[in-house]
C-alpha positions as CSV (number, residue, x, y, z in Angstrom):
1,M,-3.8,22.9,-29.6
2,T,-5.0,24.6,-26.4
3,R,-8.7,25.1,-25.5
4,G,-10.3,28.4,-26.7
5,G,-11.3,31.2,-24.5
6,D,-9.7,34.3,-23.0
7,I,-6.0,34.5,-22.7
8,W,-4.4,35.0,-19.3
9,I,-0.8,35.5,-18.1
10,G,0.4,33.9,-14.9
11,R,2.9,36.0,-13.1
12,Y,5.5,35.8,-10.4
13,R,5.0,38.3,-7.6
14,G,1.6,39.4,-8.9
15,G,-1.8,38.2,-9.9
16,I,-2.9,36.9,-13.3
17,R,-3.4,39.4,-16.0
18,Q,-5.7,39.2,-19.1
19,L,-4.2,39.5,-22.6
20,R,-6.6,40.9,-25.2
21,H,-6.4,41.6,-28.9
22,D,-8.6,42.9,-31.7
23,G,-7.0,40.9,-34.5
24,C,-4.3,43.4,-34.9
25,D,-3.2,45.1,-31.6
26,W,-2.6,43.3,-28.3
27,W,-2.8,44.8,-24.8
28,T,-3.3,43.7,-21.2
29,D,-6.5,44.2,-19.4
30,T,-8.2,42.8,-16.2
31,L,-6.0,41.9,-13.2
32,F,-7.0,39.2,-10.8
33,E,-4.7,39.6,-7.8
34,A,-5.8,36.6,-5.7
35,A,-3.9,34.2,-7.9
36,Q,-0.4,34.9,-6.8
37,N,2.8,33.4,-8.3
38,A,0.8,31.4,-10.8
39,S,3.5,29.7,-12.9
40,F,1.4,26.8,-14.2
41,S,-2.3,25.7,-14.3
42,V,-4.5,22.9,-15.5
43,Y,-8.2,23.0,-16.4
44,S,-10.9,20.5,-15.6
45,P,-13.8,20.4,-18.2
46,R,-15.7,18.0,-16.0
47,H,-15.9,20.5,-13.1
48,D,-15.3,23.7,-15.1
49,L,-12.5,24.6,-12.7
50,H,-8.9,25.9,-13.0
51,Y,-6.2,24.7,-10.7
52,L,-3.3,27.2,-10.4
53,V,-0.1,26.7,-8.4
54,D,1.2,29.4,-6.1
55,E,5.0,28.9,-6.6
56,G,6.1,30.1,-3.2
57,E,8.0,28.5,-0.4
58,S,4.9,27.7,1.6
59,G,3.5,25.7,-1.4
60,A,-0.2,25.9,-2.3
61,I,-2.7,25.5,-5.1
62,G,-5.8,27.5,-5.7
63,V,-9.1,26.3,-7.2
64,Y,-10.8,28.9,-9.4
65,R,-13.8,29.3,-11.6
66,A,-13.4,31.8,-14.5
67,G,-16.3,34.3,-14.9
68,S,-17.2,36.7,-17.6
69,G,-16.7,40.5,-17.5
70,S,-14.0,42.6,-15.8
71,A,-16.1,43.2,-12.6
72,A,-15.7,39.6,-11.4
73,P,-13.5,37.7,-13.8
74,W,-12.6,34.8,-11.3
75,T,-13.9,33.2,-8.2
76,R,-11.6,31.4,-5.8
77,L,-13.3,28.4,-4.4
78,N,-10.5,26.7,-2.4
79,C,-6.9,26.8,-1.5
80,A,-4.8,23.8,-0.3
81,A,-1.3,23.4,0.9
82,T,0.8,21.0,-1.3
83,G,3.1,19.9,1.5
84,G,6.1,20.9,-0.6
85,A,8.0,24.1,-1.5
86,D,7.7,26.0,-4.8
87,P,5.1,24.0,-6.7
88,C,5.9,24.6,-10.4
89,H,3.8,22.2,-12.4
90,I,0.3,20.6,-12.0
91,T,-1.7,18.0,-13.8
92,L,-5.0,16.2,-13.7
93,S,-5.7,12.5,-14.2
94,R,-7.5,11.7,-17.4
95,D,-10.7,10.9,-15.4
96,E,-10.3,14.2,-13.5
97,T,-10.5,12.5,-10.1
98,R,-6.8,13.2,-9.0
99,L,-4.5,16.2,-9.1
100,A,-0.7,15.9,-9.0
101,I,1.8,18.7,-8.4
102,A,5.6,18.9,-8.8
103,N,7.2,20.9,-5.9
104,Y,10.5,22.2,-7.3
105,T,12.6,23.2,-4.2
106,S,11.5,20.3,-2.0
107,G,11.8,17.9,-4.9
108,S,8.5,16.2,-3.9
109,V,5.4,15.3,-5.7
110,S,1.9,15.9,-4.1
111,V,-1.2,13.9,-5.1
112,F,-4.8,15.0,-4.1
113,L,-7.9,13.0,-4.6
114,L,-10.8,15.3,-5.7
115,D,-14.3,15.2,-4.3
116,S,-17.5,15.2,-6.4
117,A,-17.3,19.0,-6.8
118,G,-13.7,18.8,-8.0
119,L,-12.2,20.2,-4.8
120,P,-9.0,18.7,-3.4
121,I,-9.4,16.3,-0.4
122,T,-6.7,17.3,2.1
123,P,-4.0,16.5,3.2
124,A,-2.2,15.6,0.0
125,Q,-0.1,12.4,-0.3
126,V,3.5,13.7,-0.5
127,L,6.0,11.6,-2.4
128,T,9.7,12.4,-1.7
129,N,12.8,11.6,-3.7
130,T,16.5,11.4,-2.7
131,G,19.8,11.9,-4.5
132,A,21.6,14.6,-6.5
133,G,23.2,15.1,-9.9
134,S,26.6,16.1,-11.2
135,D,25.9,19.8,-11.5
136,R,27.1,21.2,-8.2
137,E,25.0,24.4,-8.6
138,R,21.7,23.1,-10.0
139,Q,21.6,19.5,-8.8
140,T,22.5,19.4,-5.1
141,S,19.1,17.8,-4.3
142,P,15.9,16.5,-6.0
143,H,14.0,19.1,-8.0
144,A,10.6,17.9,-9.4
145,H,9.7,19.9,-12.4
146,W,6.9,18.1,-14.3
147,V,4.2,15.6,-13.5
148,G,1.7,13.7,-15.7
149,F,-0.6,10.7,-15.9
150,D,-0.4,8.2,-18.7
151,T,-3.4,7.8,-21.0
152,D,-4.9,5.0,-18.9
153,D,-4.4,6.6,-15.5
154,R,-2.3,3.6,-14.5
155,W,0.9,5.5,-14.0
156,L,1.9,8.9,-12.7
157,Y,5.3,10.1,-14.1
158,A,7.5,12.8,-12.5
159,V,10.5,14.4,-14.0
160,D,13.3,15.3,-11.5
161,L,15.8,17.9,-12.8
162,G,18.0,17.5,-9.7
163,T,18.5,13.7,-9.9
164,D,18.4,13.3,-13.7
165,E,15.5,10.9,-13.5
166,I,11.9,10.2,-14.6
167,L,10.1,8.5,-11.7
168,A,7.0,6.3,-12.2
169,F,4.3,5.8,-9.5
170,R,1.6,3.1,-10.0
171,V,-1.8,4.6,-9.4
172,A,-3.7,2.8,-6.6
173,L,-7.3,2.9,-5.5
174,V,-6.4,5.6,-3.1
175,G,-3.3,7.7,-3.9
176,V,-0.3,6.2,-5.6
177,D,2.2,3.5,-4.7
178,A,5.9,4.0,-4.0
179,G,7.9,5.2,-7.0
180,Q,10.4,3.5,-9.3
181,V,12.9,4.9,-11.7
182,A,11.4,4.8,-15.2
183,Y,14.4,6.4,-16.9
184,R,17.8,7.7,-16.0
185,A,18.8,10.7,-18.1
186,P,22.4,11.4,-19.0
187,P,24.3,12.8,-16.0
188,G,24.0,16.6,-15.7
189,S,21.4,16.9,-18.4
190,G,18.7,18.2,-16.0
191,P,15.5,16.8,-17.4
192,R,12.7,19.4,-17.1
193,H,9.5,18.5,-19.1
194,L,8.1,15.3,-20.5
195,L,5.5,15.2,-23.3
196,L,3.5,12.1,-24.2
197,H,2.7,12.1,-27.9
198,P,-1.1,12.6,-28.2
199,R,-1.5,10.2,-31.2
200,L,1.4,7.7,-30.9
201,P,1.1,5.5,-27.8
202,G,4.4,4.6,-26.1
203,L,6.2,7.6,-27.5
204,A,7.4,10.5,-25.4
205,Y,9.7,13.6,-25.7
206,L,11.9,14.8,-22.9
207,A,13.3,18.4,-22.8
208,S,16.4,18.6,-20.7
209,E,17.1,22.0,-19.3
210,L,20.8,21.9,-18.5
211,S,22.0,20.1,-21.7
212,S,19.6,21.9,-24.1
213,T,18.5,18.6,-25.7
214,L,15.3,16.9,-26.9
215,S,15.3,13.1,-26.2
216,V,12.9,10.7,-27.9
217,L,11.7,8.0,-25.5
218,T,9.7,4.8,-26.1
219,G,8.0,2.5,-23.7
220,G,5.5,3.3,-21.0
221,N,4.0,1.0,-18.3
222,G,6.5,2.5,-15.8
223,Q,9.7,2.3,-18.0
224,F,11.2,4.4,-20.8
225,V,14.2,3.8,-23.2
226,A,15.9,6.5,-25.1
227,R,15.8,6.1,-28.9
228,D,17.2,9.5,-30.1
229,C,18.6,12.8,-28.8
230,R,18.8,16.1,-30.6
231,S,20.2,19.5,-29.6
232,T,17.7,22.4,-29.4
233,L,20.4,24.8,-30.4
234,P,22.2,25.8,-33.7
235,S,25.5,24.0,-34.1
236,D,27.5,27.2,-34.1
237,F,25.9,28.7,-30.9
238,A,28.5,28.9,-28.1
239,G,26.6,30.9,-25.5
240,D,24.8,29.9,-22.3
241,N,21.4,28.4,-22.7
242,I,18.8,26.5,-20.7
243,V,15.7,24.9,-22.1
244,A,12.3,25.8,-20.8
245,H,8.9,24.7,-22.2
246,L,7.9,21.9,-24.5
247,A,4.6,22.0,-26.6
248,I,3.1,20.2,-29.5
249,N,0.4,21.1,-32.1
250,S,-2.9,19.3,-32.4
251,A,-1.9,17.3,-35.4
252,G,1.1,15.9,-33.5
253,D,3.5,16.8,-36.3
254,R,5.2,19.9,-34.9
255,L,7.1,20.3,-31.6
256,Y,8.1,23.6,-30.0
257,I,10.8,24.1,-27.4
258,S,11.9,27.4,-25.9
259,N,15.6,28.2,-25.5
260,R,16.5,30.7,-22.7
261,G,19.8,32.2,-23.7
262,H,19.6,31.7,-27.4
263,D,16.2,33.3,-26.9
264,S,14.5,31.2,-29.6
265,I,11.7,28.7,-30.2
266,A,13.2,25.6,-31.7
267,V,10.6,24.0,-34.1
268,F,10.9,20.3,-34.8
269,A,8.9,18.5,-37.6
270,L,7.7,15.0,-36.5
271,D,7.3,12.3,-39.2
272,H,4.6,9.7,-39.1
273,D,6.6,7.7,-36.6
274,G,7.2,10.7,-34.4
275,R,10.9,11.1,-35.3
276,P,12.0,14.8,-34.9
277,S,13.8,16.9,-37.5
278,L,14.8,20.5,-36.6
279,V,13.3,22.9,-39.1
280,Q,13.6,26.3,-37.5
281,H,15.0,28.5,-34.7
282,A,12.5,31.3,-34.5
283,P,13.6,34.4,-32.5
284,A,11.3,34.7,-29.5
285,G,11.4,38.5,-29.8
286,A,12.6,39.0,-26.2
287,A,15.0,37.6,-23.6
288,Y,14.5,34.2,-21.8
289,P,11.3,32.7,-23.3
290,R,10.0,30.6,-20.4
291,H,6.7,29.4,-21.8
292,V,5.0,29.2,-25.1
293,L,1.3,28.8,-25.8
294,I,0.4,27.4,-29.2
295,A,-2.9,29.1,-30.0
296,E,-3.7,27.4,-33.3
297,D,-7.2,28.9,-33.5
298,L,-5.6,32.4,-33.5
299,R,-2.6,31.2,-35.7
300,V,-0.1,32.5,-33.2
301,A,2.3,31.4,-30.5
302,I,2.3,33.6,-27.4
303,V,5.6,33.6,-25.5
304,A,6.2,34.6,-21.9
305,N,9.7,36.1,-21.7
306,E,11.2,35.9,-18.2
307,K,14.1,38.4,-18.3
308,D,12.4,41.1,-20.5
309,A,9.2,40.8,-18.4
310,C,6.9,40.7,-21.5
311,V,4.9,38.5,-23.8
312,T,5.6,38.4,-27.5
313,V,3.2,37.2,-30.3
314,L,4.6,35.1,-33.1
315,P,2.5,34.2,-36.2
316,I,2.2,30.5,-37.1
317,D,2.0,29.7,-40.9
318,D,0.3,26.8,-42.6
319,T,3.5,24.6,-42.2
320,G,3.7,25.3,-38.4
321,L,6.7,27.6,-38.7
322,L,6.9,30.8,-36.7
323,G,7.2,34.3,-38.0
324,P,8.9,37.4,-36.4
325,S,7.1,38.8,-33.4
326,V,4.3,41.1,-34.3
327,A,3.7,42.4,-30.7
328,T,5.6,43.0,-27.5
329,I,3.4,43.6,-24.4
330,P,5.1,44.5,-21.1
331,V,4.0,42.1,-18.3
332,P,6.1,42.2,-15.1
333,G,6.8,38.7,-13.8
334,A,5.4,36.9,-16.9
335,A,5.7,33.2,-16.2
336,F,3.3,31.4,-18.5
337,V,0.2,31.9,-20.7
338,F,-3.1,30.0,-20.6
339,R,-6.7,30.0,-21.8
340,A,-9.8,30.3,-19.7
C-alpha cells in the first residue's frame, strides 16, 4: 500500500499534475512545471523530501518538498546530475542515507550519499555495465531499468533490460563495491522490474518486459535462483505486448502487473509461501498502461496510460480484484502516479 496524501501524476514533456477527487468525480488540478519528465520518484519520511528523476538525455534528479495549497504546492531544494542518460527509476536505502538511480539509455547506475539534510552529495558514483542481449532492436547495449536495496542495506540490486541480468553491488562504507551478476534471465526476456516480497525474506518477483513473464526468484545475499515463471497474458492472446509496472498490496497476497498491448492489469494471488496464481486480467480502460498505483485507502488502482495520454481509475474489491474503470482523465505525457 502506498502512503497517503495528495495524488500527483508524473509526466513526460511537462511538469507534475495533481489528480483530485470528491469520492465520485476525478479531475486534474494544480500544475508544478519545475519537475520535468518525472517518470519515477521516491519519498524520504526521515527528511520529508521527494526525489524525482528527470528522464532526459542530460540525466538529473530533483529534490523537492511538497507544500499545501495551489499557490506554492512544491519547493525545489536541489538538482543534481546523475552522470547517466535517461534516469528512469530511483530508490532510497532503508536507512535513507543513500540514493540510487537507474539510467536507462546509458545502462548505468548512479549512487549518491545524502547529507544530514537529505541532499545528494555530488558527484554521484557511476557504475557501468557492458554487454548486450539477443533482441537486436531492444538489447544492443545495457539498459538499467530498476534499482533497489535489500532489507539490510547490504546489497544494491539493479535490473538490466539490455543484458538480461540482475546485478548486485555490495554496499560499502562509502558508495558501493564493483558489481556481480546475481541472476541471468532467459535470453531476450528483457527483465524490467524486481520486487522484493515485503513479508517473506529471500523471495522476489521479476517482471520481464520483452517476454511478458513473471518470474519467482529465491535467494538474496547477492544471488538469486528462479523457482517459477508465469505468463502475464491470457493463453489465447496473440498480439504484441510488453510488460511495464509491478506492484503488491500491503498484505502481500496480491500482485499487479501492467500489460502494454493487451492493455490489462494482470492480478496474481499469492499463497502463504508467495507462490503466484493468475486470478484476473482487468482491462486498464485505455491503451498502454505504463504504471499502476495501488491506493488501498481509496480502494482504487490508478493507472497511467502511455498511448492514450490519460489516467484511469479502477475500483479494488475486498478480494483484491479490479473492477471496470470508473473514470478516464486526460493527462498528456502521463508516466506514473504517486502520493505526496
